[in-house]
C-alpha positions, 0 to 999 in steps of 0.5 A: 362308623361314628364310634370309630371316628375318634380312633381314626382321627387319633391314628391319623394325628399320630401318623402325621406327627411321626412323619413330621418328627422324622425328616424325609430326604428326597432326591431327584434324578434327571434321567434324560441327563443320565441317558445322554451323558452316562459313559456306558450310554456313550460307549453303547452309541459309539458301538451302534455307530460302528455297527451301523455305519456300513449300512449308512454309507451304503445308503449315502452312496446310493443317494448320490447315485440317484442325485447323479441320475436326476441331474442326468435327467435334468440336462435333457439331452437323452433320447426318449427311450433312454430318458424313460429307462433312466427315469424308471431306473431312478424311481426304483433306486429311490424306492429302494433307498427309502426302503433301506433308510426306513429299515435302518431307522427301525433297526437302529431305534430297536437296538438303541432301546435294547442298549438302554434296557441293558443299562436300566438295571446298572442305572437303578443300582447306582441310584439305589446305592447313592440313596443308601449311602447318602441317606435318602428315603425316596428318589424320583426320576424324570419326568416330574412336574417340578423338582427343586434343583437342591434335590437334584442328585443326577450328578452323583448318579453320573459319577457313580456310573463313571466309576463303575464304567472305569472299573468295568473297563479295567476288569476287561483289560485284565481278561 
């Protein structure tokens, strides 16, 4: 082992010298900002909103009905039998509304994840393209412990995604 130590030290010095001779260009992408502002993501949210709006409106209507039933119970002018029936109906309706809300939340969460996964490749391609075109050797994405603001290329990525989104919209309008 002692015999190889000088060779190992010389190799490490060569690697360190060549690494410092070559300037490493590093960039950073704030993925939260990309996922909050990329036009593809915003269009996906709008699509999901349209898809889930009728169910959400139904739940809101049912919540208003339960509130009206609860208000009716609070007045206290019902017979004992009517109050018991209304109370039972109200509890059942609340359970149903809560179940529907939970199902909607789960399905919406699943669909959001699905939409983001569809865009993941497109975002990664945009990052790779920006890296190649601008001479970056390494691109880091959030979360990181710290990145100097001068390394942040998030806006470049968002601009690239906007260009791609506009090109896709133009292409779709031609078909």
